[in-house]
C-alpha positions in Angstrom: 111.2 81.4 114.5 114.7 80.8 113.0 115.6 77.8 112.3 119.1 77.3 113.9 117.9 79.4 116.7 115.3 77.1 117.3 117.6 73.7 116.9 120.0 76.0 119.6 117.2 76.4 121.9 116.1 72.9 122.5 120.1 72.0 122.3 119.8 73.9 125.4 116.9 72.8 126.9 117.6 69.5 126.0 121.5 69.5 127.7 120.5 71.2 130.6 118.7 68.0 132.1 121.1 65.7 130.9 124.2 67.4 133.2 121.8 67.5 136.0 122.1 63.7 136.2 124.9 63.9 135.2 126.1 65.5 138.4 124.4 63.4 140.5 126.6 59.9 140.3 129.5 62.9 139.1 129.1 64.1 143.1 128.7 60.7 144.3 131.9 59.4 143.0 134.2 62.6 143.8 132.7 62.1 147.3 134.2 58.9 147.7 137.4 59.7 146.0 137.8 62.3 148.4 137.1 60.5 151.4 139.5 57.8 150.3 143.1 59.7 149.8 142.2 61.3 152.7 142.0 57.6 154.6 145.3 57.6 152.8 146.9 59.8 154.2 145.6 59.1 157.3 147.5 55.6 157.8 150.5 57.1 156.2 150.1 59.2 159.0 149.7 57.0 161.9 152.9 54.6 160.6 154.5 57.6 160.5 153.7 58.5 164.2 154.1 54.8 165.4 157.6 54.3 163.6 158.4 58.1 165.5 157.3 55.6 169.6 159.2 52.3 168.4 162.2 54.8 167.4 161.8 56.4 170.9 161.3 59.7 169.8 159.6 62.2 172.1 155.7 60.8 171.7 154.0 63.6 168.8 151.1 65.5 169.8 149.6 68.0 167.5 145.5 68.6 168.1 143.4 68.5 166.7 145.7 67.2 163.9 147.7 64.2 166.2 146.6 62.2 169.7 149.0 59.8 170.9 147.9 58.6 174.4 148.5 55.1 176.3 145.7 52.4 176.5 144.5 49.3 178.2 142.3 47.5 175.9 143.0 46.6 171.7 140.6 47.4 169.5 140.2 47.6 165.6 141.1 50.4 163.5 138.1 53.2 163.6 137.6 55.7 160.7 135.0 58.1 161.3 133.8 62.2 160.3 133.6 64.0 163.9 133.4 67.7 164.3 136.3 68.8 167.0 136.7 72.6 168.0 139.5 73.6 166.4 141.4 76.1 168.2 143.1 78.1 165.3 139.7 78.1 163.6 138.4 79.0 166.9 135.3 76.7 165.4 134.1 73.7 165.1 135.1 72.1 161.4 134.7 68.6 160.2 137.5 66.5 160.4 138.3 62.6 158.7 140.1 60.6 162.0 141.6 57.3 162.1 141.8 56.0 165.6 143.8 52.7 166.2 146.1 50.8 169.1 149.3 50.0 168.8 151.0 48.0 171.0 154.8 49.4 171.2 157.9 47.6 173.0 154.8 45.9 175.4 152.6 49.1 175.8 149.2 50.4 174.4 149.3 53.7 172.4 145.6 55.1 171.1 146.7 56.9 167.8 144.3 59.7 167.4 145.0 61.3 163.8 143.1 63.9 161.6 142.6 65.5 158.5 140.5 68.2 157.4 137.3 67.2 155.0 135.3 68.8 152.8 132.1 69.6 153.7 129.5 68.0 151.6 127.7 71.2 151.1 130.8 72.6 150.2 131.2 69.7 147.7 128.0 69.8 146.5 127.9 73.6 145.7 131.5 73.2 144.0 130.3 70.7 141.7 127.4 73.1 140.7 129.5 75.9 140.0 131.3 73.3 137.5 128.3 72.4 136.4 127.5 76.2 135.7 130.3 77.0 134.2 130.3 73.7 131.9 127.5 74.4 130.7 127.7 77.7 129.5 131.1 76.5 127.9 129.9 74.3 126.1 126.6 75.4 124.8 128.3 78.7 123.8 131.1 76.8 122.1 128.5 74.7 119.9 126.0 77.2 119.5 129.3 79.3 117.5 129.7 75.7 116.0 126.4 75.1 114.8 126.5 78.8 113.3 129.4 78.0 111.8 128.3 74.8 110.3 124.8 76.2 108.9 125.9 79.0 107.5 127.5 76.6 104.5 124.7 73.7 105.4 121.8 75.8 104.9 123.1 78.3 102.8 121.6 76.5 99.6 118.1 77.1 101.7 118.6 79.8 102.4 118.9 81.3 98.0 116.0 79.1 96.8 113.9 80.9 99.7 114.6 83.7 98.4 113.8 83.0 95.1 110.7 81.6 96.0 110.0 84.8 97.2 110.7 86.5 94.0 109.3 83.9 91.7 106.6 85.0 89.7 103.6 83.2 87.2 104.7 86.6 84.7 108.1 85.1 83.6 106.9 82.3 81.9 110.5 80.0 83.2 110.7 78.1 86.1 113.2 79.6 88.9 116.9 78.5 88.5 117.7 77.3 91.6 121.1 76.9 93.7 122.6 73.4 92.7 123.8 71.5 95.8 125.8 68.2 97.2 123.1 68.0 99.7 120.6 64.9 99.4 117.8 66.3 100.5 118.1 69.9 99.7 118.1 68.1 95.4 115.1 67.1 96.2 113.2 69.6 97.5 114.8 71.6 94.3 113.4 69.4 91.7 109.6 68.4 93.2 109.8 73.4 93.3 110.9 72.6 89.7 108.4 70.6 88.7 105.5 72.6 91.1 106.3 76.1 89.2 106.3 75.1 85.8 103.1 72.9 87.0 101.8 76.4 88.0 102.9 78.6 85.3 101.0 76.1 82.9 98.0 76.0 84.7 98.6 80.5 84.8 98.9 80.3 82.0 96.0 78.0 81.0 93.4 79.8 83.4 94.5 83.4 81.3 94.0 81.8 77.8 90.9 80.9 78.8 89.7 83.5 80.9 90.5 86.0 78.1 89.1 83.8 75.3 85.8 83.2 77.4 85.3 87.3 78.2 85.9 87.7 74.3 83.9 84.7 72.9 80.7 85.8 75.4 81.2 89.1 73.7 79.6 88.3 70.4 76.5 85.7 71.9 75.9 89.3 74.2 75.6 91.7 71.3 73.4 89.2 69.1 71.1 88.6 72.2 71.4 92.8 72.4 70.6 93.1 68.6 67.9 91.0 68.8 66.6 92.4 71.8 66.9 95.5 70.2 65.0 94.8 66.8 62.1 93.1 69.2 61.6 96.1 71.0 61.4 98.3 67.4 58.6 96.1 66.5 55.1 97.2 66.3 53.1 95.2 67.6 54.3 94.5 70.9 51.9 94.6 74.2 53.0 95.3 77.8 53.4 92.7 78.7 55.9 91.9 75.8 58.0 95.1 76.1 58.1 94.3 79.7 59.9 90.8 79.0 62.1 92.6 76.7 62.9 94.8 78.9 63.8 92.2 81.5 65.7 90.6 79.0 67.7 93.8 77.4 68.6 94.6 81.6 70.4 91.2 82.4 72.3 91.6 79.2 73.7 94.5 80.9 74.6 93.1 83.9 76.4 89.8 82.2 78.7 92.1 80.0 78.8 93.5 83.3 80.0 91.1 84.8 82.0 90.0 82.3 84.3 92.7 82.0 84.5 93.0 85.9 85.4 89.2 86.0 88.3 89.9 83.2 89.1 93.1 84.7 90.0 91.0 87.8 91.5 88.0 86.2 94.2 90.1 84.7 95.2 92.2 88.6 95.8 89.1 89.6 98.4 87.9 86.6 99.6 90.9 86.9 99.4 92.4 83.3 98.5 95.6 84.7 102.6 96.4 84.2 102.4 100.3 83.3 103.2 102.4 86.8 103.2 106.0 86.8 103.3 108.5 89.1 99.4 109.9 89.2 98.2 112.6 91.1 94.9 110.9 93.6 93.7 114.7 93.2 93.9 114.2 89.0 92.8 111.0 89.2 89.7 111.6 91.6 88.7 114.9 89.0 88.9 113.2 86.4 86.1 110.2 87.5 84.1 112.9 89.4 83.6 115.1 85.9 82.2 111.0 84.7 79.6 111.0 86.9 78.6 114.9 87.3 75.7 113.9 85.5 74.5 111.3 87.2 75.3 113.3 90.9 72.7 115.5 88.8 70.0 113.3 88.7 69.9 112.2 92.1 70.4 115.6 93.5 73.7 114.5 95.0 75.5 116.7 97.2 79.3 116.5 96.1 82.6 117.3 98.8 86.0 116.9 97.1 87.8 117.8 100.2 91.7 118.5 99.2 93.7 118.4 102.4 97.1 117.5 100.7 98.4 115.2 97.4 99.3 112.1 97.5 101.3 111.0 94.6 100.1 107.1 94.1 102.9 105.1 91.8 100.2 102.6 89.8 99.3 101.8 86.6 96.8 104.5 85.6 94.0 102.4 84.6 93.8 100.8 87.6 93.9 104.1 89.5 90.7 104.9 87.2 89.1 101.4 87.8 90.1 101.9 91.7 88.4 105.3 91.8 85.5 104.7 89.3 84.7 101.5 91.7 84.3 103.3 95.0 82.8 106.4 93.6 79.7 104.5 91.9 79.8 102.2 94.6 78.7 105.6 97.0 76.8 107.3 93.8 74.3 103.5 93.9 73.8 103.6 97.7 72.9 107.2 98.7 69.9 107.9 98.2 68.4 111.1 96.6 69.2 114.6 98.2 72.4 112.7 100.0 75.4 113.0 100.5 79.1 112.2 98.5 81.8 113.1 100.4 85.5 112.4 99.3 88.6 113.6 101.3 92.3 113.3 100.3 95.3 113.4 102.8 98.4 112.7 103.5 98.1 109.1 104.6 94.6 108.3 103.4 91.9 109.1 101.2 88.5 108.4 101.8 84.3 107.9 100.1 81.9 108.3 101.9 78.5 108.8 101.2 75.0 109.1 103.2 73.3 105.8 105.2 70.4 105.1 107.8 72.5 102.2 108.9 75.8 100.3 109.2 76.2 97.6 106.8 76.0 94.1 108.1 78.5 92.0 106.1 81.0 95.0 107.3 84.3 93.7 105.4 82.5 91.5 103.9 81.5 94.0 100.9 85.4 93.1 99.4 84.4 89.7 98.7 83.4 88.6 95.4 79.7 88.7 94.6 78.9 89.7 98.4 75.9 91.6 97.6 73.9 93.8 100.9 70.8 93.6 99.1 70.3 90.4 96.4 67.4 92.3 95.2 69.4 94.9 93.5 71.2 94.9 90.1 74.7 94.8 91.4 77.5 92.4 89.7 79.1 91.9 93.2 82.4 92.5 91.5 82.9 96.1 92.0 84.0 96.3 95.6 86.0 93.2 95.6 88.1 94.9 92.4 89.2 97.6 94.6 90.2 95.3 97.2 92.3 93.4 94.6 93.9 96.9 93.4 95.0 97.5 96.8 96.5 94.5 97.6 98.8 95.2 93.9 99.4 98.5 95.1 100.1 98.0 98.6 96.7 99.8 99.3 94.8 99.1 102.6 91.5 99.6 102.1 89.2 99.0 105.2 84.9 100.2 105.9 83.7 102.1 108.7 80.0 103.7 109.3 79.9 106.7 111.7 78.1 110.0 111.6 75.4 108.2 109.4 78.0 108.0 107.1 79.9 104.8 105.0 83.6 105.2 104.6 85.5 103.5 102.3 88.6 104.3 103.6 92.0 103.9 101.8 95.4 103.9 103.9 98.7 104.6 102.0 102.0 102.4 102.5 104.8 104.7 103.5 105.9 108.0 101.3 109.4 106.5 101.4 108.7 103.1 99.5 108.0 103.5 95.9 104.5 102.4 95.6 102.8 106.4 97.0 104.5 109.3 98.0 103.2 112.8 98.5 103.0 115.3 96.3 104.9 118.7 98.2 
């Protein structure tokens, strides 16, 4: 929910109970004023009737508004509400009534004057309608005013959000924020400039460290490998010595693969693969399959390559090679002899499947770094993590499923109308 919408909603929710509370005293005030005005009118009518009698005019009688009759007892004036049958309306109506006794020319006259009164229920309903009208007009007016003011007040924040959304550490420069005369936004811009500066500095330091570490590790690894090769060619080694040397060489290979994998992950996450081309998924997969043709033969693995479509990926060629290389290599590694690897290209999905007896216990955890289903294996635990990182970079969704005794690694391609991927017709 946008900030302005939330403010408007909170305003409406708070204004309604306030207006309801204000309606209660307004109701009693209006009721009191109404009764006082009607009573004053009754006194004025009573004076007019008294003067008319004193002037020896015909005694006025206009039921139910005016009634005059002679009486024998003096009494104090009485003002009250009463229900009187109104022949005009043919129904009982509420009246405000004034009863007073006047001594005129030695005779006592009881003068009763009445005026139509507004029923309290009608008054309450009228105030309720007024309340609704006020609420609607007031809230609509204030919402329009808030929107107008917010467009100018919050414009610097909106531009700042857009700049942050498009910020990239690869630009190697802090974001240039919009100048504003609002103190809070100026403070925010100052802190954001400091923050982005530190982020870029840390990124460059980590990037340089990872590159230097990967490069510097290659030299001692090469030296160790050469030493081991020399040791293995030395005559007179026992079987135990050869086993130890072979184990050392295997560990060196694994360390080399781990070093390359971490370097590739670092490059992917740092956005160093920037050469974006249109690639045929079919050609990319075929190229990787050729590299693994001998391995398929050694393990007697049956390969099925189904091209129901030929999606065109818009991505760095090296990333595409790493993506399919790791998927197919993972399939080969965990496919038993005489098993099957199936690669299917569809309009919206690319799947790499391999034979298996049971689903992986970790599920989608297989895409986590250093996760290995079989801890005793020789895997670095980075192959599928690289797949995940490349897919995130290329707006591709990747997931794992198990069905029909097959492990399925499924790539869901983005909308063909978007630049990340399109379909070759």
